[in-house]
N, C-alpha and C positions, 0 to 999 in steps of 0.2 A: 452777878459778877462773873466775868469770863476770865480765868487766867491767861496772862499773856504767854507764858512759857511753861510747856510740859516736858517732863523727863520720865522716861522708863528706866527703872532701877531695879534690879533683882526681881524682874517680872511683876512689878507693881508700878501704877502710875500716880505720879506726883506732880504737883505745880510748884514752881520756884517762888517761894514767899519773899525772899531777900538774897541778895548777893552782897558779899563783903570781901574786900581785898585782905590778905594777911597782914599788911601793916596796920590795918584798921582795928586789929584784935589783939589784945595783950596776951602774952603766953598762958596757957591753962584757963581761959575764959570761953572757949568755945561751947562746952556744955552749959555754962551759965546762960549764954546768949541763946543758945537752943531751947532751954526750958522757959526763959523769959518770952521769947517769941512762940512759944507752944508749937515749935516744929517736931516733926516726927525723926527726920533724918537730916545730918549735915554731910555733904560730900566735898571733896575738894577736886575742882575742875582745871586741869592744866591742858589748855588748848591754844596752840599759836602763841607761845610765850605770854598768855594770859592766864595768871594764877589767881583763882577765885574760889571762895567757899561759897556753896550753894545751901541754903536753909530750905528744906523741902517739907511739904505737908502732904500726906497721902490722899488721894482720891479714892475713897471706898467704892467698891463694886455696886453697880445698881442692883436693887432687890425688889422684886415684884411681890407686894403684899395684897392679898384678896380681903375685900370687905369683911370685916367680922360682924357687922350689924345686919 
């Protein structure tokens, strides 16, 4: 699966797992939703009068491993 939308945040690469509008989330439940979706970070995106919460999952850096056999 190739993520549709990538975000560079604090020098780390993330993909957008879910987008939600503030009116879709009750006050104080952002962390609960983040844990339920198993996301690493939630950021608020305010762009061109479009206010959205982005639930992000980190893409780990590639690691080259030599054969141990």
